C-alpha positions as CSV (number, residue, x, y, z in Angstrom):
1,M,116.4,37.8,105.0
2,M,113.2,39.8,104.4
3,K,114.5,42.8,106.4
4,K,117.7,42.9,104.2
5,F,115.6,42.7,101.0
6,F,113.3,45.6,102.3
7,F,116.3,47.7,103.2
8,G,117.9,47.1,99.8
9,A,114.7,48.0,98.0
10,V,114.5,51.3,99.9
11,I,118.1,52.2,99.1
12,F,117.5,51.4,95.4
13,S,114.4,53.5,95.3
14,F,116.2,56.4,96.9
15,I,119.1,56.3,94.5
16,F,116.7,55.8,91.5
17,G,114.7,58.8,92.7
18,L,117.8,61.0,93.0
19,S,118.9,60.0,89.5
20,R,115.6,61.4,88.2
21,C,115.7,64.7,90.1
22,R,116.6,67.9,88.2
23,K,116.5,71.6,89.0
24,A,113.2,73.4,88.8
25,E,112.6,75.2,85.5
26,L,110.2,77.9,84.5
27,F,107.3,76.7,82.5
28,P,107.9,77.3,78.8
29,E,105.9,80.3,77.6
30,D,104.5,78.2,74.7
31,D,102.4,76.3,77.3
32,F,100.5,79.5,78.0
33,D,97.5,81.0,76.2
34,E,98.7,84.4,74.9
35,R,95.1,85.6,75.2
36,L,95.6,85.7,79.0
37,S,97.0,89.2,79.3
38,G,96.6,89.2,83.0
39,G,97.4,85.6,83.6
40,S,94.7,84.0,85.8
41,Q,93.4,87.6,86.3
42,T,92.1,87.9,82.8
43,T,88.5,88.6,81.8
44,F,86.8,87.6,78.6
45,D,84.2,90.3,78.8
46,F,84.7,92.6,75.8
47,T,81.8,94.9,76.4
48,A,81.8,98.4,77.9
49,Q,82.4,96.8,81.3
50,A,85.6,95.0,80.2
51,F,87.8,97.0,82.6
52,S,85.6,96.6,85.7
53,H,85.9,93.0,86.8
54,A,87.3,91.9,90.2
55,F,90.1,89.5,90.5
56,A,89.2,85.8,90.5
57,G,89.9,83.8,93.6
58,L,89.3,86.5,96.2
59,S,88.0,85.5,99.6
60,G,84.6,86.5,100.7
61,Y,86.1,89.2,102.9
62,D,88.3,90.5,100.1
63,E,85.3,90.6,97.7
64,G,83.6,92.7,100.3
65,I,86.5,95.2,100.5
66,H,86.6,95.3,96.7
67,D,82.9,96.1,96.5
68,L,83.2,98.8,99.2
69,G,86.1,100.4,97.2
70,D,84.0,100.2,94.0
71,A,81.1,102.0,95.7
72,H,83.4,104.8,96.9
73,F,85.2,105.0,93.6
74,E,81.9,105.9,92.0
75,Q,80.7,108.1,94.9
76,S,80.5,111.9,94.3
77,F,81.7,114.2,97.1
78,V,79.8,117.4,98.1
79,T,80.7,120.6,99.9
80,A,81.4,120.4,103.6
81,P,79.9,120.4,106.1
82,A,77.7,117.4,105.1
83,M,76.5,114.3,106.9
84,F,78.0,112.0,104.2
85,F,80.8,112.4,101.6
86,G,81.6,116.0,102.5
87,G,84.9,117.8,101.9
88,L,84.9,118.5,98.2
89,G,87.2,121.4,97.3
90,P,87.2,124.3,98.0
91,A,88.9,124.1,94.5
92,Y,88.8,120.9,92.6
93,N,88.8,119.2,89.2
94,N,86.1,116.6,89.6
95,T,83.7,115.2,92.1
96,S,84.5,111.5,92.0
97,C,87.1,109.0,90.8
98,V,84.8,107.6,88.1
99,S,84.2,111.1,86.7
100,C,87.8,111.0,85.3
101,H,88.3,107.2,84.9
102,H,85.1,106.5,83.0
103,N,84.2,102.8,83.2
104,D,87.6,102.4,85.0
105,G,89.2,103.5,81.7
106,K,90.1,106.8,80.2
107,G,88.0,109.9,79.6
108,V,87.9,112.9,77.4
109,P,90.4,115.8,77.2
110,N,87.7,118.6,77.3
111,A,89.2,120.9,79.8
112,G,86.6,122.9,81.7
113,F,83.7,120.6,81.2
114,A,82.2,118.3,83.8
115,E,83.1,115.1,81.9
116,S,86.7,116.1,81.3
117,S,89.5,113.8,82.5
118,L,92.3,116.2,81.7
119,L,94.3,117.6,84.5
120,M,96.9,120.3,84.3
121,R,100.1,120.1,86.3
122,I,102.0,123.3,87.0
123,S,105.4,124.0,88.6
124,T,108.1,126.6,88.7
125,D,111.9,126.3,88.1
126,G,114.0,124.0,90.3
127,T,113.3,120.9,92.4
128,D,112.5,120.2,96.0
129,E,114.6,118.4,98.5
130,H,113.6,115.0,97.0
131,G,114.0,116.0,93.3
132,G,110.3,116.7,92.8
133,S,108.5,119.7,91.3
134,I,108.4,123.1,93.0
135,A,104.9,124.4,93.6
136,V,103.8,127.7,92.1
137,P,102.8,130.1,95.0
138,G,99.0,130.2,95.2
139,Y,98.5,127.2,92.9
140,G,100.5,124.2,94.2
141,T,101.5,121.7,91.5
142,Q,98.0,121.2,89.9
143,I,95.5,123.6,88.5
144,Q,92.0,123.1,90.1
145,D,89.6,124.6,87.5
146,K,86.4,124.2,89.4
147,S,85.3,125.4,92.9
148,V,82.5,125.0,95.4
149,L,79.9,127.7,95.9
150,G,81.4,130.9,97.3
151,K,84.9,130.0,96.4
152,F,87.0,130.6,93.3
153,K,88.5,128.2,90.8
154,E,92.3,128.7,90.4
155,A,92.2,129.2,86.7
156,T,90.5,128.2,83.4
157,V,92.5,125.8,81.2
158,N,92.2,126.5,77.5
159,I,93.2,124.2,74.7
160,N,93.7,125.4,71.1
161,Y,94.5,122.8,68.4
162,S,96.2,123.3,65.1
163,Y,96.0,120.6,62.4
164,Q,98.4,119.3,59.9
165,T,97.8,116.6,57.2
166,F,100.5,114.1,56.3
167,T,100.6,111.1,53.8
168,F,102.2,107.7,53.8
169,P,104.1,106.7,50.7
170,D,101.1,104.8,49.4
171,G,99.0,108.0,49.5
172,E,96.9,107.3,52.6
173,A,96.5,110.5,54.6
174,Y,96.5,111.1,58.3
175,E,96.1,114.2,60.4
176,L,97.9,115.2,63.6
177,R,96.5,117.9,65.9
178,T,98.9,119.9,68.1
179,P,97.5,121.3,71.3
180,V,98.5,124.6,72.9
181,Y,97.6,125.1,76.5
182,T,97.0,128.5,78.2
183,L,95.6,129.7,81.5
184,T,93.0,132.5,81.9
185,D,90.8,133.7,84.8
186,L,93.7,133.4,87.2
187,H,92.5,133.8,90.8
188,I,95.7,135.6,91.6
189,P,98.6,136.7,89.3
190,I,101.5,134.3,88.8
191,S,104.7,136.1,89.5
192,V,107.2,133.3,88.8
193,P,108.1,131.4,85.6
194,Y,105.9,128.3,85.3
195,T,105.6,125.2,83.1
196,L,102.3,123.4,82.3
197,S,101.9,119.7,81.8
198,P,98.6,118.1,80.7
199,R,97.7,114.6,82.0
200,L,94.8,112.6,80.8
201,A,93.5,110.1,83.4
202,P,94.7,106.6,82.5
203,P,92.8,103.3,82.8
204,V,93.0,101.8,86.3
205,F,92.7,98.0,85.5
206,G,95.7,95.8,86.0
207,L,97.5,98.1,88.4
208,G,97.9,95.4,91.1
209,L,99.8,93.2,88.6
210,L,102.1,96.0,87.6
211,E,102.8,96.8,91.2
212,N,103.7,93.2,91.8
213,I,106.4,93.1,89.1
214,S,109.8,93.0,90.9
215,E,111.9,96.1,90.8
216,M,114.9,94.0,89.6
217,D,112.9,92.9,86.5
218,I,112.0,96.4,85.6
219,I,115.4,98.0,85.9
220,A,116.9,95.1,84.0
221,N,115.4,96.6,80.9
222,A,117.0,100.0,81.5
223,D,119.9,101.1,79.3
224,L,120.7,104.6,80.2
225,S,123.9,104.8,78.1
226,D,122.4,102.9,75.2
227,S,125.1,100.3,75.5
228,N,123.7,98.2,72.6
229,N,123.5,101.2,70.3
230,D,119.9,100.6,69.3
231,G,118.9,104.2,69.9
232,I,116.7,103.2,72.9
233,S,117.9,103.9,76.4
234,G,115.0,104.0,78.9
235,K,115.5,104.7,82.6
236,P,113.7,104.1,85.8
237,N,112.2,107.1,87.6
238,Y,112.8,107.1,91.4
239,V,110.4,109.2,93.3
240,W,109.6,110.2,96.9
241,D,106.8,108.2,98.5
242,P,105.2,110.0,101.4
243,V,103.8,106.8,102.9
244,Q,107.1,105.0,103.1
245,S,109.1,108.2,103.6
246,K,111.8,107.1,101.1
247,M,112.7,107.2,97.4
248,M,111.1,104.4,95.5
249,L,110.8,103.1,91.9
250,G,108.1,105.0,90.1
251,R,105.5,102.8,88.3
252,F,102.4,104.8,87.9
253,G,101.5,108.1,86.2
254,H,102.5,109.4,82.8
255,K,106.0,109.9,83.9
256,S,106.3,107.0,86.4
257,N,106.1,109.7,89.0
258,T,104.2,107.7,91.7
259,A,105.5,104.6,93.4
260,T,102.5,102.8,94.8
261,I,98.8,102.5,94.2
262,L,98.0,103.8,97.7
263,T,99.9,107.0,97.1
264,Q,98.3,107.3,93.6
265,V,94.8,107.0,95.1
266,A,95.5,109.4,98.0
267,A,97.0,112.0,95.5
268,A,94.0,111.8,93.3
269,Y,91.6,112.4,96.3
270,N,93.7,115.4,97.3
271,N,94.7,117.0,94.0
272,D,91.6,116.2,91.9
273,M,88.8,116.5,94.5
274,G,90.4,118.5,97.3
275,I,89.9,115.6,99.8
276,T,92.4,115.2,102.6
277,S,93.6,111.9,104.0
278,S,96.3,110.6,106.3
279,V,98.7,110.7,103.4
280,F,98.0,114.2,102.2
281,Q,96.7,116.1,105.2
282,N,96.5,119.7,103.7
283,E,93.9,121.0,101.4
284,T,95.1,121.8,97.9
285,T,94.2,125.4,98.6
286,H,96.5,125.4,101.7
287,G,98.0,128.9,102.0
288,Q,95.3,130.5,99.9
289,S,92.7,132.9,101.2
290,Q,90.0,130.4,100.4
291,T,91.5,127.6,102.4
292,D,88.9,125.3,104.1
293,L,89.3,126.1,107.8
294,L,86.9,123.4,108.9
295,A,88.2,120.9,111.5
296,D,87.2,117.9,109.5
297,D,90.5,116.5,108.3
298,P,91.2,113.8,107.2
299,E,88.1,114.0,105.1
300,V,88.4,110.4,103.8
301,P,89.2,107.8,106.5
302,D,92.0,105.2,106.1
303,S,89.4,102.4,105.9
304,I,87.9,104.0,102.7
305,L,91.2,105.1,101.3
306,H,92.5,101.5,101.5
307,A,89.3,100.1,100.2
308,V,89.5,102.2,97.1
309,K,93.2,101.3,96.7
310,F,92.2,97.6,97.0
311,Y,89.5,98.1,94.4
312,V,91.9,99.4,91.7
313,Q,94.5,96.9,92.8
314,T,92.2,94.0,92.1
315,L,90.8,94.8,88.6
316,Q,91.3,92.2,86.0
317,V,92.8,92.7,82.5
318,P,90.8,92.0,79.3
319,A,91.9,89.1,77.2
320,R,93.4,89.5,73.7
321,R,91.1,88.7,70.8
322,N,91.7,87.1,67.4
323,V,95.2,85.9,68.3
324,N,95.0,83.1,65.6
325,S,94.1,85.5,62.8
326,A,96.7,85.5,60.1
327,E,96.5,89.3,59.9
328,V,97.0,89.7,63.7
329,I,100.0,87.3,63.5
330,R,101.5,89.3,60.7
331,G,100.9,92.5,62.6
332,K,102.7,91.0,65.7
333,Q,105.7,90.1,63.5
334,L,105.8,93.7,62.2
335,F,105.5,95.1,65.8
336,D,108.6,93.1,66.7
337,Q,110.5,94.1,63.5
338,A,109.7,97.7,64.2
339,K,111.3,97.2,67.6
340,C,108.2,98.5,69.3
341,G,108.5,95.7,71.8
342,V,111.8,97.1,73.1
343,C,109.9,99.7,75.1
344,H,106.4,98.1,75.0
345,T,107.8,94.9,76.7
346,P,105.2,92.2,76.0
347,T,105.8,89.9,79.0
348,F,106.6,89.9,82.7
349,R,106.1,87.4,85.4
350,T,104.9,88.9,88.7
351,S,106.7,88.2,91.9
352,V,105.7,85.4,94.3
353,N,103.4,86.8,96.8
354,V,102.4,84.3,99.4
355,A,100.1,86.8,101.1
356,F,98.1,87.4,98.0
357,P,98.0,84.3,95.7
358,A,95.6,86.0,93.3
359,M,98.4,88.1,91.8
360,S,101.4,85.9,92.6
361,N,103.7,84.4,89.9
362,Q,101.4,85.4,87.0
363,L,102.7,85.5,83.4
364,I,101.3,88.7,82.2
365,H,101.4,90.7,78.9
366,P,101.2,94.4,79.7
367,Y,103.3,95.7,76.8
368,T,105.2,98.2,78.9
369,D,108.6,98.4,80.6
370,L,107.4,101.0,83.1
371,L,110.5,103.0,82.3
372,V,110.6,106.6,80.9
373,H,111.9,107.3,77.4
374,D,112.7,110.4,75.3
375,M,109.7,110.8,73.1
376,G,110.9,113.8,71.1
377,S,110.2,117.5,71.2
378,G,106.7,117.2,69.7
379,L,105.4,115.5,72.8
380,A,107.6,117.3,75.3
381,D,106.1,119.2,78.2
382,N,109.5,120.6,79.1
383,R,108.7,119.9,82.8
384,S,110.9,117.5,84.8
385,D,109.3,115.1,87.3
386,Y,112.0,113.6,89.6
387,R,114.4,111.9,87.2
388,A,112.1,112.1,84.2
389,D,113.0,115.2,82.1
390,G,110.8,117.3,79.9
391,N,111.0,115.0,76.9
392,E,110.5,111.8,78.8
393,W,107.3,109.8,79.3
394,R,106.5,106.4,80.8
395,T,105.9,103.6,78.2
396,A,102.1,103.3,78.4
397,P,100.8,99.7,78.9
398,L,99.1,98.5,75.7
399,W,97.0,95.8,77.2
400,G,93.3,96.6,76.7
401,I,94.1,99.4,74.2
402,G,92.0,97.7,71.5
403,L,88.9,98.1,73.7
404,Y,89.2,101.8,74.3
405,E,86.7,102.6,71.6
406,T,84.2,100.1,73.2
407,V,84.7,101.2,76.8
408,N,85.4,104.9,76.4
409,Y,84.1,106.0,73.0
410,P,85.4,108.2,71.5
411,A,88.9,107.0,72.3
412,Y,91.8,109.3,73.0
413,Y,95.4,108.3,73.2
414,L,98.8,109.6,74.5
415,H,99.4,111.5,77.8
416,D,97.0,114.4,76.8
417,G,94.5,112.8,74.5
418,R,95.7,114.6,71.4
419,A,95.7,111.5,69.4
420,R,92.2,110.4,68.2
421,T,93.3,107.1,66.5
422,L,96.0,104.6,67.0
423,V,97.6,105.8,63.7
424,E,97.9,109.3,65.2
425,A,99.3,107.9,68.4
426,V,102.0,106.0,66.7
427,M,102.9,108.8,64.3
428,W,103.4,111.2,67.2
429,H,106.2,109.0,68.5
430,D,109.7,110.5,68.1
431,G,113.0,110.6,70.0
432,E,113.9,107.0,70.9
433,A,111.0,105.8,68.8
434,R,112.2,107.6,65.6
435,S,113.4,104.4,63.8
436,S,110.2,102.6,64.7
437,V,108.1,105.3,63.2
438,D,110.3,105.4,60.1
439,F,109.7,101.6,59.8
440,V,106.0,102.0,60.0
441,K,106.0,104.8,57.4
442,Q,107.6,102.6,54.8
443,L,105.2,99.7,55.3
444,S,102.9,98.6,52.5
445,T,99.2,99.4,52.9
446,S,98.4,95.8,53.8
447,D,101.3,95.5,56.3
448,R,100.4,98.8,58.0
449,K,96.8,97.7,58.3
450,A,98.0,94.4,59.8
451,L,100.1,96.2,62.4
452,F,97.1,98.2,63.6
453,V,94.9,95.2,63.6
454,F,97.4,93.6,65.9
455,L,97.3,96.6,68.2
456,K,93.5,96.4,68.3
457,S,93.8,92.8,69.4
458,L,95.5,93.8,72.6
């Protein structure tokens, strides 16, 4: 009798349990603290070091690799031959990663100066076999404006600004400065048509989280034919990755012209410092008379290359501030009403990554769609980069933007640093963002202030 009772109780418990089962659901976003821009990888440091914190939850081994990468990110290279850190140049733009990415953030667009973080891409007409840019003979695809002793820089990059003052309907004035870029002191004449494209070094925090957003989630926001008639299309850029030897979704760079952090780091070593690696095995001066003929390639070993990659892959994102302020809440509402969030997509969830739990399944708020958009003729460089045309730029992530003045004072915005304030940056938007800018222009003084207070909370 007891056996029958026990068996019946088990059956009842099993059926009762099944009746209570339901499909798994995503956690409602209301349960999450919107200050956590990087999910669990969010730092509450709002000082000048806000962009420089390692992921939480790293193993002791991974912390060691992160610290090794940090040390080499800050390490200056010198002319070869040298016992340590040789291989700089012969022509280059800067001597270390941190020289461009100041405090792991942005720098200044003072071309020709040691502290400058502005690079100049150059290419001639046409595309290569993968759809990428065609190098200019004797110059490659980037101007190196410095050189080691006894060698020659490729050119001097000159910036001349013109200024124009505008006013909002309430009478408040703002000024836009328009840069014109020219090359002088050419080391050899350029005999083909060429196009220049300035690029200010972007911040490097949060890159690991952006890399871990699924491709499907990114392309889901693309609308190449503007099927919903909102004036905003957006498209993914597919680029050639030399490590994987295939076309991949671009995520990094001002035109989403690089697919992975590893390639981005290797390209920076090569183009910016003249340092060869297993990814880019030729000097940037390859084919020039001043090519380094030393048998010391690769000049940065894979162990260090991957450590630096891991360093920038595992930098936390600063938290939002003042999220409960009435003015910030009002500014967020206006941001949505202006349709800024269509491109500056507030939220993604990173992919499940069982090999790296620290970045797995994180609800993050990067405020970017990682797509390229037509930003109008005023910002155009007229230079295509794979599928991105001369008017198109990647939607810049807005997380951390309110701390630029703290980390990288004075702050500069947009792809070439022409904007000195967030007001200037917004008012330069055009093309697909035209209606959003028109919306901002007609705001009252208090509402416009609230919008920018919200942006500074990010």
